[in-house]
C-alpha positions as CSV (number, residue, x, y, z in Angstrom):
1,M,88.8,210.3,158.7
2,T,85.7,207.9,159.9
3,P,85.5,203.8,159.7
4,E,83.1,204.0,157.0
5,S,85.0,206.6,154.7
6,R,88.0,204.3,155.2
7,Q,85.7,200.7,154.7
8,H,84.3,202.4,151.3
9,A,87.5,203.5,150.2
10,E,89.1,199.9,151.1
11,S,86.1,198.4,149.2
12,L,87.2,200.5,146.2
13,E,91.2,200.2,146.5
14,R,90.5,196.0,146.2
15,V,89.2,196.2,142.9
16,Q,91.0,199.3,141.6
17,R,92.6,197.7,138.4
18,G,89.9,196.3,137.0
19,L,87.9,199.3,137.1
20,A,90.2,201.0,135.3
21,D,90.3,198.3,132.9
22,L,86.2,198.4,132.6
23,A,85.8,202.2,132.5
24,V,88.6,202.0,129.3
25,D,86.0,199.3,127.6
26,A,83.1,201.7,128.2
27,M,85.0,204.1,126.8
28,W,85.5,201.9,123.6
29,E,81.8,201.4,123.7
30,Q,80.6,204.8,123.8
31,D,82.5,206.0,121.0
32,P,84.2,203.4,118.6
33,A,86.4,206.5,117.0
34,M,88.6,206.1,120.1
35,E,90.6,203.2,118.5
36,Q,91.3,205.5,115.7
37,R,92.4,208.5,117.5
38,Y,94.7,206.7,119.9
39,G,96.0,204.0,117.6
40,T,96.6,200.6,118.9
41,A,98.5,202.3,122.4
42,G,95.1,203.6,122.9
43,R,93.9,201.2,125.5
44,R,97.0,201.4,127.5
45,I,97.5,205.4,127.8
46,W,93.7,205.7,129.3
47,R,94.4,202.6,131.2
48,A,96.7,204.5,133.2
49,E,95.3,207.6,133.3
50,L,92.1,205.9,134.7
51,A,94.3,204.0,137.5
52,S,95.5,207.7,138.4
53,R,92.2,208.7,138.6
54,V,91.2,206.2,140.9
55,A,94.1,205.7,142.9
56,H,93.3,209.4,143.9
57,L,89.5,208.7,144.4
58,V,90.4,206.2,147.0
59,E,92.2,209.0,148.8
60,A,89.3,211.2,148.6
61,V,87.0,208.6,149.6
62,A,88.5,208.1,152.4
63,A,89.3,211.5,153.6
64,G,85.4,212.4,152.4
65,R,87.0,215.8,150.7
66,P,85.7,215.7,147.0
67,E,87.6,218.6,146.6
68,L,90.8,216.4,146.7
69,F,89.6,214.5,143.4
70,E,88.4,217.6,141.9
71,G,91.8,219.0,142.0
72,N,93.4,215.5,140.7
73,A,90.9,215.8,137.9
74,G,91.4,219.6,136.7
75,W,95.3,218.9,136.8
76,A,94.7,216.0,134.4
77,R,92.7,218.3,132.2
78,A,95.0,220.7,131.8
79,A,97.8,218.2,131.2
80,L,95.9,216.4,128.4
81,T,94.9,220.0,127.0
82,A,98.3,220.4,126.9
83,R,98.7,217.0,125.2
84,E,96.2,218.1,122.4
85,V,93.5,215.6,123.8
86,P,89.8,217.2,123.5
87,D,88.3,217.9,126.5
88,S,85.4,215.6,124.9
89,D,87.9,213.0,125.7
90,V,88.8,213.9,129.0
91,R,85.0,214.2,130.1
92,A,84.2,210.8,128.9
93,H,87.0,208.8,130.8
94,L,85.5,210.7,133.8
95,A,82.0,209.6,132.9
96,A,83.2,206.0,132.3
97,L,84.8,205.6,135.5
98,A,81.3,206.9,137.1
99,K,79.2,204.4,135.6
100,V,81.3,201.3,136.3
101,L,81.6,202.4,139.6
102,R,78.0,202.2,140.1
103,D,77.4,199.4,138.1
104,E,80.3,197.0,139.7
105,L,80.6,198.2,143.3
106,P,77.7,197.8,146.5
107,A,75.3,200.4,146.4
108,E,77.1,202.7,149.5
109,P,80.7,202.8,148.6
110,A,79.7,203.1,144.7
111,A,77.4,206.2,145.8
112,A,80.1,207.2,147.5
113,A,82.9,207.3,144.6
114,A,80.7,208.0,141.8
115,S,79.0,210.8,143.3
116,I,82.4,212.4,143.9
117,V,83.6,211.8,140.0
118,E,80.0,213.4,138.7
119,R,81.0,216.1,140.7
120,A,84.7,217.0,139.1
121,I,82.9,216.1,135.2
122,D,80.7,219.3,135.6
123,A,83.8,221.4,137.5
124,P,85.0,224.2,135.7
125,A,88.3,224.2,134.4
126,H,89.4,226.4,136.8
127,I,93.2,225.6,137.1
128,D,95.3,227.4,134.3
129,A,98.3,225.0,134.1
130,S,99.8,226.7,131.1
131,R,100.6,229.8,133.5
132,S,103.6,229.9,135.2
133,I,103.6,229.9,138.9
134,L,106.6,232.7,138.8
135,D,104.5,234.7,136.2
136,D,104.8,237.8,138.5
137,H,106.6,241.0,138.7
138,A,107.6,240.6,142.1
139,S,111.2,241.0,143.0
140,D,111.2,237.7,144.6
141,A,109.5,235.7,141.7
142,T,112.7,237.4,139.4
143,L,115.2,235.8,141.9
144,A,112.7,232.6,141.3
145,R,112.6,232.6,137.9
146,L,117.1,233.1,137.7
147,Y,117.4,230.6,140.2
148,L,115.4,228.1,138.2
149,L,117.0,229.0,135.1
150,H,120.6,228.3,136.4
151,L,119.1,224.9,137.6
152,L,117.8,224.3,134.3
153,Q,120.5,224.8,132.2
154,R,122.6,222.9,135.1
155,E,124.2,225.8,136.5
156,R,124.5,224.7,140.1
157,D,127.1,227.5,141.4
158,Q,125.0,230.1,139.8
159,A,121.9,228.7,141.2
160,A,123.6,228.9,144.5
161,R,124.7,232.3,144.5
162,I,121.3,233.7,143.9
163,V,120.5,231.9,146.9
164,L,123.0,232.8,149.0
165,E,123.4,236.2,147.8
166,A,119.5,237.0,148.6
167,R,120.6,235.9,152.6
168,R,123.3,237.9,152.7
169,G,121.2,240.4,151.3
170,G,119.1,240.2,154.5
171,M,116.4,237.8,153.7
172,Q,115.9,235.2,156.3
173,P,116.5,231.3,155.2
174,A,112.8,230.7,155.4
175,Q,112.1,233.9,152.8
176,V,114.9,232.5,150.9
177,C,112.8,228.9,150.8
178,A,109.3,230.1,150.5
179,R,110.4,233.0,147.9
180,I,112.8,231.6,145.6
181,V,113.5,227.8,146.3
182,M,110.2,225.6,146.8
183,P,108.2,228.6,144.0
184,A,111.1,227.4,141.2
185,L,110.5,223.6,142.3
186,A,106.7,224.3,142.4
187,E,107.4,225.5,138.4
188,I,109.4,222.8,137.7
189,G,106.9,220.4,138.6
190,R,104.2,222.4,136.6
191,M,106.2,222.2,133.8
192,W,107.5,218.3,133.8
193,H,103.2,218.2,133.9
194,M,102.8,220.1,131.6
195,H,105.3,218.4,129.0
196,E,107.3,221.5,129.2
197,A,110.4,219.8,131.1
198,S,111.8,216.5,131.4
199,I,112.0,214.0,134.2
200,A,115.7,214.5,133.8
201,D,115.2,217.9,134.5
202,E,112.9,217.5,137.2
203,H,115.5,215.1,138.7
204,A,118.4,217.7,137.8
205,C,116.5,220.6,139.9
206,T,115.8,218.5,142.7
207,A,119.4,217.2,143.4
208,A,121.1,220.6,143.2
209,T,118.4,222.1,145.2
210,T,119.7,219.3,147.9
211,A,122.8,220.8,147.8
212,I,122.4,224.2,147.5
213,L,120.2,223.8,150.7
214,A,122.7,222.5,152.8
215,Q,125.0,225.2,152.0
216,L,122.1,227.3,153.0
217,R,122.4,226.1,156.3
218,L,125.7,226.2,157.1
219,D,125.9,229.5,155.3
220,S,123.1,230.6,158.7
221,P,124.0,231.0,161.9
222,R,121.8,229.1,164.2
223,A,120.3,230.1,167.5
224,P,121.4,228.9,171.0
225,S,119.4,225.1,172.0
226,N,115.8,226.3,173.0
227,G,115.6,222.9,175.1
228,R,112.9,221.5,172.3
229,R,113.3,218.3,170.3
230,A,111.6,217.3,166.6
231,L,111.1,214.4,164.8
232,C,110.7,215.1,161.1
233,C,110.0,212.7,158.7
234,S,107.8,212.4,155.4
235,V,105.5,209.4,155.7
236,G,105.4,205.9,154.5
237,G,105.0,205.7,151.2
238,D,106.0,209.3,150.0
239,M,109.6,209.7,148.2
240,H,109.6,213.6,148.5
241,E,111.8,215.3,151.2
242,I,112.5,218.8,150.0
243,G,109.6,220.1,152.1
244,I,110.2,218.3,154.9
245,R,113.8,218.5,155.1
246,V,113.6,222.8,154.8
247,V,111.7,222.7,157.4
248,A,113.9,220.2,159.7
249,D,116.6,223.0,158.6
250,L,114.6,225.9,159.9
251,L,113.7,224.5,163.4
252,E,117.5,223.1,163.5
253,L,118.6,227.2,162.9
254,D,115.9,228.1,165.6
255,G,117.4,226.5,167.9
256,W,115.6,223.0,168.3
257,D,117.6,219.2,168.3
258,V,116.1,217.5,165.4
259,E,115.9,214.0,164.5
260,Y,115.3,214.1,160.6
261,L,114.4,210.7,159.5
262,G,114.1,211.4,155.6
263,A,111.5,210.3,152.8
264,N,109.0,207.1,153.0
265,T,109.3,206.6,156.7
266,P,106.8,203.7,157.8
267,A,104.5,204.2,160.8
268,G,106.5,201.8,162.6
269,E,109.7,203.2,162.5
270,V,108.1,206.4,163.5
271,V,106.7,205.0,166.8
272,G,110.2,203.3,167.4
273,S,112.1,206.7,166.9
274,L,109.7,208.3,169.2
275,E,109.6,205.6,172.1
276,P,111.5,206.3,175.1
277,D,115.4,206.5,174.9
278,L,117.3,203.4,176.8
279,D,119.3,206.7,178.1
280,P,117.7,208.2,181.5
281,R,119.5,211.5,180.1
282,A,117.9,211.5,176.9
283,R,115.5,214.2,175.9
284,P,111.8,213.2,174.8
285,F,110.6,214.9,171.7
286,D,108.4,217.6,172.0
287,L,107.2,217.5,168.4
288,L,106.6,215.1,165.4
289,V,106.5,217.0,161.8
290,L,104.9,214.7,159.3
291,G,105.3,215.6,155.4
292,A,102.8,214.7,152.5
293,S,103.6,215.9,149.4
294,T,100.4,214.3,147.6
295,T,97.0,213.3,148.2
296,L,98.4,209.9,147.7
297,S,100.0,210.3,151.3
298,L,97.0,211.2,153.2
299,R,96.0,207.4,154.8
300,A,99.7,206.9,155.6
301,T,99.1,210.3,157.4
302,T,96.6,208.8,159.1
303,D,97.8,205.6,160.0
304,T,100.6,207.1,161.2
305,I,99.1,209.8,163.8
306,A,96.9,206.6,164.9
307,A,99.8,204.6,165.5
308,V,101.7,207.2,167.4
309,R,98.4,208.0,169.6
310,A,98.7,204.6,170.3
311,M,102.0,203.9,172.0
312,P,102.4,204.8,175.1
313,G,102.7,209.0,176.3
314,G,101.9,209.2,172.6
315,G,98.6,211.1,173.0
316,R,101.3,214.0,174.5
317,I,103.3,214.2,171.4
318,P,101.6,217.2,169.2
319,V,101.8,216.5,165.5
320,M,102.3,219.2,162.9
321,V,101.9,218.4,159.4
322,G,102.2,219.8,156.1
323,G,102.2,219.4,152.0
324,A,100.6,220.4,149.0
325,P,97.5,218.9,150.5
326,F,97.1,220.9,153.2
327,R,97.5,224.0,151.5
328,A,94.6,222.7,149.0
329,V,92.1,222.0,151.7
330,P,92.5,224.5,154.8
331,D,90.8,222.0,157.6
332,L,92.7,219.1,156.1
333,W,94.7,218.5,158.8
334,K,91.5,217.8,161.6
335,S,90.8,215.2,159.1
336,V,94.1,213.1,159.8
337,G,94.2,213.5,163.2
338,A,97.1,216.4,163.3
339,D,97.0,219.1,165.6
340,A,98.4,222.0,163.6
341,C,99.2,222.3,160.1
342,A,102.3,224.4,158.5
343,P,100.9,225.3,154.6
344,C,103.7,227.7,154.6
345,I,107.3,227.0,154.8
346,E,107.8,230.8,156.4
347,D,104.9,230.0,159.2
348,A,106.1,226.4,160.4
349,V,108.4,227.0,162.9
350,A,106.5,229.9,164.6
351,R,103.4,227.2,164.5
352,A,105.9,224.7,165.8
353,N,106.6,227.1,168.8
354,A,103.2,227.9,169.1
355,L,101.7,224.5,169.3
356,V,104.9,223.4,171.6
357,G,104.3,226.2,173.9
358,S,100.4,226.0,174.4
359,R,100.9,222.1,175.9
360,A,101.4,221.8,179.2
361,R,104.9,219.4,179.4
């Protein structure tokens, strides 16, 4: 992220609520039939959609990565189509947003933001969210489908049996997580997005998985200590923690000493945890691992890394990031100031060991 892109994003963020309101007004003025199609709740519904678009646009502008907004718009198009919203209306809400951006913002931030939205209007609908993520005939996909089925039926013990039997059958913990657990959670996320599952379903699956992962960790032998120490957490504002929890567990099983802070960890708390311990016998941290589950966490990730770099000795601590935005844009980790990225759970421990091993203490 550059100072200029951050400045443009902040200009956009300061007026994002007003932009959503103005874009809704523009939609209704352009097409008076909107009132008939969507009724009295129509303006409220589209205002929420536009507020979400603007929030993701802010992060895409800050990062200078139009593809991030394009991905969000693609998922929105898929979700709205599943709810029988005409594609013409989906395109219209993006066109209204682009117009308002050019009309209301100063020239430079307007051009930066509107060009990203206009690119998304014309982008092909490349996201087929109607297709299951688990629509695969591989044996691991079958296990993931069974795991998810038990979770949806609130059969936590049966879901745990799938995971633990796979482990005892020879799958390594990282393989179990990457090939069974995480794809199943991604699928319940897709189902919620497409209105095929409820919020209660998603919460129940997540809560059960948290308990099952604890069982998996206890059922897996830990390697002898390798003398390395890691701090793991999700960045401030990011309430998701299963991905970073899995990475922390896998590092610990590999012999690392791990301090796990969980979700939504402010930058100041990360810095405070990394500062030298008053106990002279305490080892300094060898690695910081940050999780960012959505595009909305990108500036928080950048700011956390910058805060770490600014602390005394912070430049010597390598930072590895992971999460959905970094899978979508392979070199995005460079934009937030990280030293490496673990796009896949199976690669996380190897990436961590390689990153720390490549640095002289």
